[in-house]
C-alpha positions in Angstrom: 0.0 0.0 0.0 1.3 3.4 -0.9 -1.1 5.3 1.6 -3.2 6.9 -1.2 -7.0 6.7 -1.0 -8.9 5.9 -4.0 -11.4 8.6 -4.4 -14.0 6.3 -6.2 -14.4 4.0 -3.2 -16.0 5.4 -0.1 -14.7 4.6 3.4 -16.5 1.8 5.1 -20.0 2.7 6.2 -20.4 5.8 4.0 -22.3 6.3 0.7 -21.0 8.7 -1.8 -23.9 11.0 -3.3 -25.1 10.0 -6.8 -23.2 11.7 -9.6 -24.4 15.1 -10.6 -27.6 15.1 -12.7 -28.2 11.3 -12.3 -31.1 10.0 -10.4 -30.5 6.5 -9.0 -33.6 6.1 -7.1 -35.6 2.8 -7.9 -38.1 3.6 -10.7 -41.8 2.4 -10.2 -43.0 0.0 -13.0 -43.5 1.9 -16.1 -46.6 1.8 -18.2 -46.6 -0.9 -20.8 -44.3 -0.3 -23.6 -42.5 2.6 -21.9 -39.3 0.5 -21.3 -38.9 -0.2 -25.1 -36.2 2.0 -26.8 -37.8 4.8 -28.8 -36.1 3.5 -32.0 -37.9 0.1 -31.7 -41.3 -0.5 -33.4 -44.1 -0.3 -30.9 -44.8 -4.0 -31.1 -41.1 -5.1 -30.8 -40.4 -7.8 -28.3 -44.0 -9.3 -28.3 -44.2 -13.0 -28.1 -46.8 -15.7 -27.3 -47.2 -19.3 -26.6 -48.4 -22.0 -24.2 -46.9 -22.1 -20.8 -48.8 -25.2 -19.8 -51.0 -27.7 -21.6 -54.0 -29.5 -20.0 -53.9 -33.2 -19.5 -50.3 -33.6 -20.5 -47.7 -35.2 -18.2 -44.6 -33.3 -17.6 -41.1 -34.7 -16.8 -41.9 -34.5 -13.0 -45.1 -36.7 -13.6 -47.4 -33.7 -13.1 -50.5 -33.1 -15.1 -52.2 -29.7 -15.0 -56.0 -30.1 -15.2 -58.3 -27.7 -17.0 -59.3 -24.7 -14.9 -56.2 -25.1 -12.6 -55.2 -21.5 -13.2 -58.5 -19.8 -13.1 -58.4 -18.5 -9.4 -54.9 -17.4 -9.7 -55.5 -15.5 -12.9 -58.5 -13.9 -11.4 -56.8 -13.0 -8.2 -53.4 -11.7 -9.8 -54.2 -10.9 -13.5 -51.4 -10.8 -16.0 -49.7 -7.9 -14.3 -49.3 -9.9 -11.0 -47.5 -12.8 -12.6 -43.7 -12.2 -13.2 -42.0 -12.9 -16.5 -38.5 -14.3 -15.5 -35.5 -15.7 -17.2 -34.7 -19.3 -16.2 -36.9 -19.0 -12.9 -34.5 -16.5 -11.6 -36.4 -13.8 -9.4 -33.4 -11.5 -9.7 -33.9 -11.5 -13.5 -37.3 -10.1 -14.7 -37.0 -9.6 -18.4 -40.5 -8.2 -19.3 -44.1 -8.4 -18.5 -47.1 -10.5 -19.4 -49.8 -8.7 -21.3 -52.2 -11.5 -21.5 -52.7 -14.8 -19.7 -55.7 -17.0 -20.4 -56.9 -20.6 -20.1 -58.3 -22.0 -23.4 -59.4 -25.5 -24.4 -55.6 -26.4 -24.9 -53.9 -24.9 -21.8 -52.5 -21.7 -20.5 -52.0 -19.3 -23.5 -49.6 -16.5 -22.8 -48.6 -13.2 -24.5 -45.8 -11.0 -23.2 -43.5 -8.2 -24.1 -39.8 -8.4 -23.4 -38.3 -5.3 -21.9 -35.9 -4.4 -24.8 -34.5 -1.6 -22.6 -32.4 -4.0 -20.8 -29.4 -5.9 -22.3 -30.5 -9.4 -20.9 -33.9 -9.0 -22.6 -32.4 -8.0 -25.9 -30.1 -11.0 -25.6 -33.0 -13.3 -24.9 -34.9 -11.7 -27.8 -32.0 -12.7 -30.0 -31.9 -16.2 -28.6 -35.6 -16.7 -29.4 -35.3 -15.2 -32.9 -32.5 -17.6 -33.8 -34.4 -20.5 -32.3 -32.0 -21.2 -29.5 -34.5 -20.7 -26.7 -38.1 -21.2 -27.0 -39.2 -23.0 -23.7 -41.8 -21.7 -21.3 -42.1 -22.9 -17.7 -44.5 -22.1 -14.8 -43.6 -21.3 -11.1 -46.4 -22.1 -8.8 -47.7 -23.8 -5.6 -50.2 -26.6 -5.8 -53.4 -25.6 -4.0 -55.4 -28.8 -4.8 -53.9 -31.9 -6.1 -54.7 -35.7 -6.4 -52.0 -38.3 -6.6 -52.9 -41.5 -8.6 -51.5 -44.5 -6.6 -51.3 -46.7 -9.7 -49.5 -44.4 -12.1 -47.8 -42.0 -9.6 -49.2 -39.1 -11.5 -49.9 -35.9 -9.7 -53.0 -34.2 -11.0 -53.0 -30.4 -10.3 -56.6 -29.2 -10.0 -55.7 -25.7 -8.7 -52.4 -23.9 -8.6 -51.3 -20.5 -7.3 -49.3 -19.2 -10.3 -46.4 -16.9 -9.4 -44.3 -16.5 -12.4 -43.8 -17.9 -15.9 -40.2 -18.1 -17.2 -38.5 -18.3 -20.6 -36.3 -21.3 -20.2 -33.9 -23.5 -22.1 -35.4 -26.9 -20.9 -38.9 -26.6 -19.9 -40.4 -29.3 -17.5 -43.3 -29.8 -20.0 -41.5 -30.1 -23.3 -44.4 -29.0 -25.3 -44.7 -25.7 -23.5 -43.2 -23.4 -26.1 -43.2 -20.0 -27.6 -45.2 -20.1 -30.9 -44.8 -16.6 -32.2 -42.5 -13.6 -31.8 -42.5 -10.0 -33.1 -39.1 -9.4 -34.3 -37.1 -6.2 -34.4 -36.5 -4.9 -37.9 -34.4 -7.3 -39.9 -34.8 -10.8 -41.3 -36.2 -13.6 -39.2 -34.1 -16.7 -39.4 -35.7 -19.9 -40.8 -37.0 -21.7 -37.7 -40.3 -23.6 -38.3 -41.5 -23.9 -34.8 -41.8 -20.1 -34.3 -43.9 -17.9 -36.6 -43.6 -14.1 -36.9 -46.6 -12.2 -35.4 
């Protein structure tokens, strides 16, 4: 040590004031679409797919039954369900714009927050067909275990989050469409442009 103090690092227990002209306070959630860079088309980052399919066994031997999400969606709505990257609560990457049960399962539509680097990276991975999985984070509220097959039938779940993932527990839970930023969409038959 030469005895010099680095002016960029504050002494222990003290905080330096923010740089002049820069507000570092946490921002409230912005209105839908406000996080997207102004140079992007208004529908950039939109995608949709199925986060869960009714009556289909996942790799953990769980089967979500029709109506399982009804109470959770009524209670929380799309705005109360988080859109995460790989189930990591420290990595929200956008917001859900529509969540609805239909005859097939839980159909979802979301918007990536293209104002953040991670979401732009994920958007590129989706466009190139490298990531297309969806996975639900939930707590089982009502379930039945079949003693003969070992299947767990989920009659009601408390849905907390839906993540974009590399390997979904339900292999059929996938993104089905994405709105791309300007430029060519690579050939990938499983994902169609919106």
